[in-house]
C-alpha positions as CSV (number, residue, x, y, z in Angstrom):
1,M,-5.7,-13.8,-21.7
2,G,-8.6,-16.2,-21.0
3,Y,-11.7,-15.5,-19.0
4,R,-11.9,-12.0,-17.4
5,P,-14.9,-11.2,-15.0
6,S,-16.7,-8.0,-15.4
7,A,-16.8,-5.3,-12.8
8,R,-20.5,-5.9,-12.1
9,Q,-19.8,-9.6,-11.5
10,L,-17.2,-8.7,-9.0
11,E,-19.6,-6.3,-7.3
12,Y,-22.2,-9.1,-7.1
13,F,-19.7,-11.4,-5.6
14,I,-18.7,-8.9,-2.9
15,A,-22.4,-8.1,-2.2
16,L,-23.1,-11.8,-1.7
17,A,-20.2,-12.2,0.6
18,E,-21.3,-9.2,2.7
19,C,-25.0,-9.9,2.7
20,T,-24.9,-13.7,2.7
21,H,-28.3,-13.6,1.0
22,F,-29.2,-13.4,-2.7
23,G,-32.2,-11.2,-2.3
24,K,-30.5,-8.7,0.0
25,A,-27.4,-8.6,-2.3
26,A,-29.6,-7.9,-5.3
27,K,-31.3,-5.0,-3.5
28,T,-27.8,-3.7,-2.5
29,C,-26.8,-3.7,-6.2
30,Y,-30.2,-2.4,-7.4
31,V,-30.8,-5.3,-9.7
32,S,-33.3,-8.2,-9.7
33,Q,-32.4,-11.4,-8.0
34,P,-32.5,-13.5,-11.2
35,T,-30.1,-11.0,-12.8
36,L,-27.6,-11.2,-9.9
37,S,-27.9,-15.0,-9.7
38,H,-27.4,-15.5,-13.4
39,Q,-24.3,-13.2,-13.5
40,F,-22.8,-14.8,-10.4
41,K,-23.3,-18.3,-12.0
42,L,-21.4,-17.1,-15.1
43,L,-18.7,-15.8,-12.8
44,E,-18.3,-19.2,-11.1
45,E,-18.4,-21.0,-14.5
46,G,-15.8,-18.7,-16.0
47,L,-13.5,-19.2,-13.0
48,E,-14.3,-22.9,-12.9
49,T,-14.5,-22.5,-9.1
50,S,-17.3,-22.5,-6.6
51,L,-17.2,-19.3,-4.5
52,L,-20.2,-19.9,-2.3
53,E,-21.8,-22.8,-0.4
54,R,-25.5,-22.8,-0.3
55,G,-27.2,-24.4,2.7
56,A,-30.5,-24.3,4.7
57,A,-29.0,-21.7,7.0
58,G,-28.0,-19.4,4.1
59,I,-24.9,-18.9,2.0
60,S,-21.2,-18.8,3.0
61,L,-17.9,-18.4,1.3
62,T,-15.9,-21.4,0.2
63,A,-12.2,-21.5,0.8
64,A,-11.7,-20.3,-2.8
65,G,-14.2,-17.5,-2.1
66,E,-12.3,-16.4,1.0
67,R,-9.1,-16.3,-0.9
68,L,-10.5,-14.4,-3.9
69,L,-12.7,-11.9,-2.0
70,P,-9.8,-9.5,-1.1
71,L,-8.6,-9.7,-4.8
72,A,-12.1,-8.8,-6.0
73,R,-12.2,-5.7,-3.7
74,R,-8.7,-4.7,-4.9
75,A,-9.7,-5.1,-8.6
76,L,-12.7,-2.7,-8.1
77,E,-10.5,-0.3,-6.1
78,A,-8.1,-0.3,-9.0
79,L,-10.9,0.7,-11.4
80,D,-12.0,3.4,-9.0
81,D,-8.4,4.7,-8.8
82,F,-8.3,4.6,-12.6
83,V,-11.4,6.9,-12.8
84,T,-10.1,9.0,-9.9
85,A,-6.7,9.6,-11.7
86,A,-8.6,10.8,-14.7
87,E,-10.5,13.2,-12.5
88,A,-7.4,14.3,-10.5
89,G,-8.0,18.0,-11.4
90,R,-11.5,18.0,-9.9
91,E,-12.2,19.7,-6.6
92,N,-13.3,18.2,-3.2
93,L,-10.5,15.6,-2.8
94,G,-12.2,13.1,-5.2
95,G,-15.7,13.6,-3.8
96,L,-15.6,10.9,-1.1
97,I,-13.2,9.7,1.5
98,R,-13.8,6.6,3.6
99,L,-11.9,7.4,6.8
100,G,-11.3,5.0,9.7
101,V,-10.7,6.4,13.2
102,P,-10.2,4.6,16.6
103,S,-12.8,5.1,19.3
104,T,-10.0,6.2,21.7
105,F,-9.1,9.3,19.5
106,G,-11.6,9.9,16.7
107,P,-14.6,11.2,18.8
108,Y,-12.3,13.8,20.4
109,F,-10.5,14.8,17.2
110,M,-13.1,14.8,14.5
111,P,-15.0,17.8,16.0
112,Y,-11.9,19.9,15.2
113,L,-11.2,18.3,11.8
114,L,-14.7,18.3,10.3
115,P,-15.2,22.1,10.3
116,I,-11.9,22.6,8.6
117,L,-12.7,20.0,6.0
118,K,-16.2,21.5,5.4
119,S,-14.7,25.0,5.0
120,S,-11.9,23.9,2.7
121,Y,-13.9,21.3,0.6
122,P,-17.6,21.9,1.0
123,G,-18.5,19.3,-1.5
124,L,-16.5,16.5,0.1
125,E,-18.4,13.5,1.4
126,L,-16.8,11.8,4.4
127,Y,-17.7,8.3,5.4
128,I,-16.3,7.7,8.9
129,R,-15.8,4.2,10.4
130,E,-14.9,3.9,14.1
131,D,-13.3,0.7,15.2
132,R,-10.3,-0.9,16.9
133,P,-6.9,0.0,15.3
134,A,-6.3,-3.6,14.4
135,V,-9.5,-3.8,12.5
136,L,-8.9,-0.4,10.8
137,E,-5.5,-1.5,9.6
138,Q,-7.0,-4.7,8.0
139,Q,-9.7,-2.7,6.4
140,I,-7.4,-0.2,4.7
141,L,-5.3,-3.1,3.4
142,D,-8.3,-4.9,1.9
143,G,-9.7,-1.7,0.3
144,S,-12.7,-1.2,2.6
145,L,-11.3,2.2,3.7
146,D,-9.3,4.8,1.9
147,C,-7.4,6.3,4.8
148,I,-7.1,5.8,8.5
149,I,-6.0,7.9,11.5
150,S,-4.6,5.5,14.2
151,P,-1.9,5.2,16.9
152,D,1.6,4.0,16.3
153,L,1.4,3.0,12.7
154,T,4.5,2.3,10.7
155,G,5.0,2.5,7.0
156,T,5.3,-0.7,5.0
157,E,5.6,-1.8,1.4
158,R,1.8,-1.3,1.1
159,L,1.1,1.4,3.6
160,Q,2.2,5.1,3.6
161,A,2.1,6.5,7.2
162,L,2.8,10.0,8.3
163,Q,3.0,11.1,12.0
164,L,0.4,13.6,13.0
165,C,0.9,14.2,16.7
166,R,2.2,12.7,19.9
167,E,-0.4,12.1,22.7
168,E,0.6,11.5,26.3
169,L,-1.0,8.9,28.4
170,S,-1.7,9.4,32.1
171,L,-2.4,6.9,34.9
172,A,-5.8,7.2,36.6
173,V,-6.1,6.2,40.3
174,P,-9.1,6.4,42.6
175,R,-9.0,9.4,45.0
176,S,-9.0,7.0,47.9
177,H,-6.0,5.0,46.7
178,P,-2.7,5.1,48.7
179,L,-0.9,6.4,45.6
180,A,-3.3,9.3,45.2
181,G,-1.1,11.6,47.3
182,L,1.9,11.4,44.9
183,D,2.3,13.8,42.0
184,V,4.6,11.4,40.2
185,I,4.4,7.7,40.8
186,P,7.7,5.7,40.6
187,V,7.1,2.8,38.3
188,E,8.2,0.3,40.9
189,M,5.4,1.4,43.2
190,L,2.9,-0.1,40.8
191,G,4.2,-3.6,41.6
192,G,1.2,-5.8,42.6
193,E,-1.4,-3.2,41.5
194,R,-4.2,-4.3,39.2
195,L,-4.1,-2.6,35.8
196,L,-7.3,-2.4,33.7
197,T,-7.4,-2.1,29.9
198,L,-9.5,-2.2,26.8
199,S,-9.8,-5.4,24.8
200,Q,-7.2,-6.7,22.3
201,G,-7.0,-4.9,19.1
202,F,-6.6,-1.5,20.9
203,R,-3.2,0.0,21.2
204,L,-4.1,0.9,24.8
205,H,-4.3,-2.8,25.6
206,D,-0.6,-3.1,24.5
207,D,0.4,0.0,26.4
208,V,-1.1,-1.2,29.6
209,Q,0.4,-4.6,29.2
210,A,3.9,-3.1,28.7
211,L,3.5,-1.0,31.8
212,A,2.3,-4.0,33.8
213,H,5.3,-6.0,32.7
214,A,7.8,-3.1,33.5
215,A,6.2,-2.5,37.0
216,G,5.5,-6.1,38.0
217,A,1.8,-5.1,38.1
218,E,-1.2,-7.4,37.7
219,F,-2.5,-7.3,34.1
220,R,-6.2,-8.2,34.4
221,Q,-7.6,-9.3,31.0
222,D,-10.7,-10.5,32.8
223,Y,-11.4,-6.9,33.7
224,E,-11.2,-5.5,30.1
225,G,-13.5,-2.5,29.5
226,T,-15.6,-2.0,26.4
227,S,-14.9,1.7,26.3
228,L,-12.8,4.4,27.9
229,D,-15.9,5.6,29.8
230,A,-16.4,2.1,31.2
231,L,-12.8,2.0,32.3
232,R,-13.0,5.4,34.0
233,Q,-16.0,4.2,36.0
234,M,-14.2,1.0,36.9
235,V,-11.3,3.0,38.2
236,S,-13.6,5.3,40.2
237,I,-15.0,2.4,42.2
238,G,-11.6,1.0,43.0
239,M,-11.5,-2.0,40.6
240,G,-7.9,-1.0,39.5
241,L,-5.8,1.6,37.7
242,C,-5.7,2.5,34.0
243,L,-4.0,4.6,31.4
244,F,-6.0,7.2,29.5
245,P,-5.0,9.3,26.5
246,A,-4.8,13.1,26.6
247,A,-7.7,13.9,24.2
248,Y,-10.1,11.7,26.1
249,I,-8.9,13.3,29.4
250,A,-9.5,16.8,28.1
251,S,-13.0,15.9,26.9
252,E,-14.4,13.6,29.6
253,F,-12.5,13.7,32.9
254,G,-14.3,16.7,34.2
255,K,-17.2,14.3,34.8
256,E,-15.2,12.1,37.2
257,P,-14.3,13.8,40.5
258,D,-13.4,10.5,42.2
259,V,-10.4,9.8,39.9
260,L,-7.0,11.5,39.9
261,L,-4.5,11.6,37.0
262,K,-0.8,10.9,37.6
263,N,2.4,10.7,35.7
264,V,4.6,7.6,36.1
265,A,8.3,8.1,36.5
266,D,10.7,6.3,34.1
267,A,7.9,5.2,31.8
268,N,7.5,6.5,28.3
269,L,3.7,6.8,28.4
270,S,2.8,8.3,25.1
271,R,1.6,7.3,21.6
272,T,2.0,8.7,18.1
273,I,-1.1,9.3,16.2
274,C,-0.6,8.7,12.4
275,I,-2.5,9.1,9.2
276,A,-2.0,6.3,6.6
277,W,-3.2,5.1,3.2
278,R,-2.2,2.5,0.6
279,R,1.0,3.4,-1.2
280,E,-0.3,2.3,-4.6
281,S,-3.4,4.5,-4.3
282,A,-3.9,7.0,-7.1
283,R,-5.3,9.4,-4.5
284,S,-2.1,10.0,-2.6
285,E,-2.3,13.8,-3.2
286,H,-5.8,13.8,-1.7
287,F,-4.6,12.1,1.4
288,E,-1.5,14.3,1.7
289,E,-3.9,17.3,1.7
290,L,-6.0,15.5,4.4
291,F,-2.9,15.2,6.5
292,E,-2.2,18.9,6.2
293,L,-5.8,19.7,7.2
294,S,-5.5,17.2,10.1
295,Y,-2.3,18.9,11.2
296,R,-4.2,22.2,11.3
297,A,-6.9,20.5,13.4
298,V,-4.4,19.2,15.9
299,V,-2.9,22.7,16.3
300,T,-6.4,24.1,16.8
301,M,-7.2,21.6,19.6
302,Q,-4.7,23.1,22.0
303,V,-5.1,20.0,24.3
304,P,-2.5,19.6,27.1
305,G,-0.5,16.5,26.4
306,I,-0.9,16.6,22.6
307,V,2.0,17.9,20.5
308,A,1.6,18.3,16.7
309,I,4.2,16.7,14.5
310,R,4.7,17.5,10.8
311,S,6.1,14.4,9.1
312,S,8.5,14.8,6.2
């Protein structure tokens, strides 16, 4: 085996990629700038490859740097897993879990999960990242997150996914809308209606797009909301109709008297919330326990439209 970079050199590389500044990266790594610069230079010399481009506007990754950055993260993750495996008998699920949750579910679920986690593992530290499902899935694959809770995940060669619960989606219409008097709306009656949605990267975007296609409705991407709250307000002033998930409805819809919730006939308006982690992780037992605690939290919620599922 020829040249092999050290873990610290890889840490410096990752810090430089994230901070795009030598001084800031050095502070992040708690070393002097000359120390970081010297070790990073040795890394590039050992690889015989330039990883960064230096310019007046700062630093940026070269094509080689872009290609090698995920591998550097995985290499450090493997070292972390090595230590974690040696500490497998210790309490508190490894001490730290970096958990990703979507903004359409996490804020309404975590208040139920966190007390259960605190009671069961008082020493556990939980780093929570809230983002779009598409971003969370990329971050778990590149090692930035340990585990994610997200809608409609499927297992792959690299990802272990367990179903946690099924969550119904309801159609919101303004109280003044002609369809407001119907308890159940036939899907064909949505033809020509304007359907609003969140931006791409959210599963709700895909759900609304599928409903629009099935109903012959107008799918307005120029009316994309930045949050469920924004969409709820847009519906209330008659800008269009929108789907909302059950957990959000239970938490927030009491604030909106001018919007009514409806079922749509002949439309499978639901999503499956899953918990997932990398198959090769040495911490699978930790995440299986997190799944069990999350299942308990779902049962505790008792939210209409959410049904707990125990994956096998």
